[in-house]
C-alpha positions as CSV (number, residue, x, y, z in Angstrom):
1,M,0.0,0.0,0.0
2,N,1.3,3.5,-0.8
3,A,1.5,6.4,1.7
4,N,-2.0,7.8,1.1
5,G,-3.6,4.4,1.4
6,L,-4.8,4.2,-2.2
7,E,-3.8,1.4,-4.5
8,P,-3.6,1.9,-8.3
9,I,-6.6,0.5,-10.2
10,V,-4.4,-0.2,-13.2
11,T,-1.5,-2.5,-13.0
12,R,1.8,-2.0,-14.9
13,C,2.6,-4.4,-17.7
14,N,5.9,-6.2,-17.5
15,G,5.5,-7.6,-21.0
16,N,4.9,-11.1,-19.8
17,N,1.3,-10.8,-18.5
18,L,-1.1,-8.3,-20.2
19,L,-4.0,-9.2,-17.9
20,S,-4.3,-7.4,-14.6
21,P,-5.5,-9.2,-11.4
22,A,-8.7,-7.1,-11.7
23,M,-9.4,-8.6,-15.2
24,L,-8.7,-12.1,-13.9
25,C,-11.0,-11.9,-11.0
26,C,-13.9,-10.4,-13.1
27,E,-14.0,-13.4,-15.4
28,V,-12.6,-11.6,-18.4
29,P,-11.6,-14.3,-21.0
30,Q,-8.1,-15.5,-20.2
31,E,-6.8,-15.5,-23.7
32,S,-3.9,-13.3,-22.8
33,D,-2.1,-13.7,-26.1
34,V,-5.2,-12.7,-28.0
35,V,-6.0,-9.8,-25.7
36,G,-2.4,-8.7,-25.7
37,E,-2.2,-8.7,-29.5
38,Q,-5.5,-6.9,-29.8
39,L,-4.4,-4.3,-27.2
40,L,-1.1,-3.6,-28.9
41,D,-2.9,-3.4,-32.3
42,F,-5.3,-0.8,-30.8
43,L,-2.6,1.2,-29.1
44,D,-0.5,1.2,-32.3
45,G,-3.5,2.5,-34.3
46,R,-3.8,-0.6,-36.5
47,T,-7.4,-1.2,-35.3
48,D,-10.2,0.7,-33.8
49,G,-10.4,-1.6,-30.8
50,E,-13.7,-3.2,-31.7
51,E,-12.5,-6.8,-31.3
52,L,-10.7,-5.9,-28.1
53,L,-13.9,-4.5,-26.5
54,H,-15.8,-7.5,-27.6
55,T,-13.2,-9.8,-26.1
56,L,-13.2,-7.9,-22.8
57,Y,-16.9,-7.1,-22.3
58,D,-19.2,-9.4,-24.3
59,H,-19.6,-11.7,-21.3
60,V,-21.3,-8.8,-19.5
61,L,-24.1,-8.9,-22.1
62,D,-25.0,-12.4,-20.9
63,E,-25.8,-11.1,-17.4
64,P,-29.5,-10.7,-16.6
65,V,-31.0,-7.3,-16.0
66,P,-31.8,-7.0,-12.3
67,E,-35.5,-7.0,-11.4
68,R,-35.3,-3.6,-9.6
69,M,-34.0,-2.0,-12.8
70,R,-36.7,-3.8,-14.9
71,A,-39.3,-2.4,-12.5
72,L,-38.0,1.1,-13.1
73,F,-38.4,0.8,-16.8
74,S,-41.8,-0.8,-16.7
75,A,-43.1,1.8,-14.3
76,G,-41.8,4.6,-16.6
77,S,-39.6,6.0,-13.8
78,A,-36.4,5.9,-15.8
79,D,-36.6,9.5,-17.2
């Protein structure tokens, strides 16, 4: 822990492991070679990052919408 008690939310890459512990604990696909290549392609400007975003976040789309949130939308209270 650093002096002010705050830990960084982004880990540094040592070149061997492109996935941070935060990504590993959140069930982000563990295809580090694929993710690493996609990340480097995006940072170098060779892609727009679309595939990288799909790899990192598509699993979130499979999560169900919480009932409390559905109730907000069905009641018209979401404005």
